[in-house]
Each structure stands twice: as C-alpha cells, then as structure tokens.
C-alpha positions as CSV (number, residue, x, y, z in Angstrom):
1,T,68.9,-43.3,-113.3
2,R,71.4,-42.1,-110.6
3,A,74.7,-40.6,-111.7
4,N,76.4,-42.1,-108.7
5,P,75.6,-45.8,-108.2
6,Y,78.1,-46.3,-105.3
7,P,75.6,-45.7,-102.4
8,Y,73.5,-48.6,-103.8
9,F,76.6,-50.7,-104.4
10,Y,77.7,-50.1,-100.8
11,E,74.4,-51.5,-99.5
12,T,74.7,-54.8,-101.3
13,D,75.7,-58.0,-99.5
14,I,77.1,-59.9,-102.5
15,Y,78.3,-58.7,-105.9
16,V,77.7,-61.0,-108.9
17,Q,79.7,-60.5,-112.1
18,T,78.7,-62.7,-115.0
19,S,81.1,-62.2,-117.9
20,K,82.3,-64.3,-120.8
21,M,85.2,-62.0,-121.5
22,E,86.5,-59.1,-119.5
23,G,89.8,-57.2,-119.3
24,Y,90.4,-55.9,-115.9
25,G,87.0,-56.2,-114.2
26,L,86.6,-52.7,-112.7
27,T,83.3,-53.5,-111.0
28,I,85.0,-56.5,-109.3
29,A,87.7,-54.2,-108.0
30,E,85.1,-51.8,-106.7
31,A,83.3,-54.6,-104.9
32,R,86.5,-55.7,-103.3
33,V,87.3,-52.2,-102.2
34,L,83.9,-52.1,-100.5
35,N,84.6,-55.6,-99.0
36,K,81.7,-57.1,-100.8
37,P,82.0,-60.9,-101.5
38,V,82.1,-61.5,-105.2
39,V,80.7,-64.4,-107.2
40,T,82.1,-64.2,-110.7
41,T,82.2,-66.5,-113.7
42,R,85.5,-67.9,-114.8
43,F,87.0,-65.9,-117.7
44,D,90.6,-65.5,-118.9
45,S,91.7,-62.6,-116.7
46,V,89.6,-63.2,-113.6
47,Y,92.5,-64.6,-111.6
48,A,94.4,-61.3,-112.0
49,Q,92.3,-60.1,-109.0
50,M,90.3,-63.1,-107.7
51,I,91.5,-65.8,-105.4
52,D,88.7,-68.4,-105.3
53,G,87.5,-69.0,-101.8
54,E,89.5,-66.0,-100.4
55,N,88.1,-62.8,-101.8
56,G,85.1,-64.3,-103.5
57,L,84.0,-67.3,-105.5
58,V,85.0,-68.1,-109.1
59,V,82.4,-70.3,-110.7
60,D,81.7,-72.0,-114.1
61,M,80.0,-69.9,-116.7
62,N,76.5,-71.1,-116.4
63,A,73.4,-70.0,-114.6
64,Q,73.3,-73.0,-112.2
65,A,76.9,-72.4,-111.1
66,V,76.3,-68.7,-110.5
67,A,73.1,-69.5,-108.5
68,D,75.0,-72.2,-106.5
69,G,77.8,-69.7,-105.7
70,V,75.3,-67.1,-104.4
71,E,73.5,-69.7,-102.4
72,K,76.7,-70.9,-100.9
73,L,77.6,-67.4,-99.7
74,I,74.1,-66.9,-98.3
75,N,74.0,-70.2,-96.4
76,N,77.7,-70.4,-95.3
77,V,78.1,-67.6,-92.8
78,D,81.7,-68.7,-92.0
79,L,82.7,-68.5,-95.6
80,Y,81.0,-65.2,-96.1
81,N,82.7,-63.7,-93.1
82,H,86.1,-65.2,-94.1
83,I,85.8,-63.5,-97.5
84,V,84.9,-60.1,-95.9
85,E,87.8,-60.4,-93.5
86,Y,90.2,-61.4,-96.2
87,Q,89.1,-58.4,-98.3
88,K,89.7,-56.1,-95.4
89,Q,93.3,-57.3,-95.2
90,E,94.2,-57.4,-99.0
91,T,96.0,-54.6,-100.7
92,K,93.7,-53.1,-103.2
93,C,95.0,-49.7,-104.5
94,N,96.5,-46.4,-103.9
95,Y,95.1,-44.9,-100.6
96,E,94.5,-41.4,-102.2
97,E,92.4,-43.0,-104.9
98,L,90.6,-45.1,-102.3
99,D,89.7,-41.9,-100.3
100,K,88.2,-40.5,-103.5
101,F,86.2,-43.6,-104.0
102,Y,84.8,-43.7,-100.5
103,S,83.8,-40.0,-100.8
104,L,81.4,-41.1,-103.6
105,I,79.5,-43.4,-101.2
106,D,78.4,-40.6,-98.9
C-alpha cells in the first residue's frame, strides 16, 4: 500500500465513482482537479459538483449504466476531449491548496 495514491490517480484516463450515498465526493473533486473525466452514479449531492456531459457523466446506479458511461468516454474522443477542456476552465478551489495538491503528484 502506498501512502500517496496521487501519482497513480494522475496516470488514470477516467475516474469512476460508484456510490449510493455520498456527501461531498472528495475523490470526484480530486479527479476534476487533475482534469480526469468522471463517470459517477447519480446520488443526492452529485450535482453539487457534476454537470452531466460537461465535467463528466452522471449515470444511473447500475452496473450496465456505469459500463456504458465508461465505454462512451473511451469511444467518443470528442466528448472525452470536451470534458477535459471544460475541466481545465472550471473554477475548482483555492490556488494555494491546489499547489499543495499538485506537489503530492510529483
């Protein structure tokens, strides 16, 4: 087990979050900071940080919907690139905290 998972997280192409319930999804926020397209299940607070089709995909809470979302991002390069570009533009957090986060990747 590695104490710092962020270098691995940084190397991912897509982040998948499957939750039935979640408060503020910290790992979703981390994926967005790293400009990683997110596929997440629909739960009560998901729309506090997700815009379906813009910074990721919000899918139904079942295995087929999750698999379809991942497949859609793999096969639709334009959508994938749109999400990455959107994430690069969106305001995510305090820049000082963002610098600390990026230092964990190195």
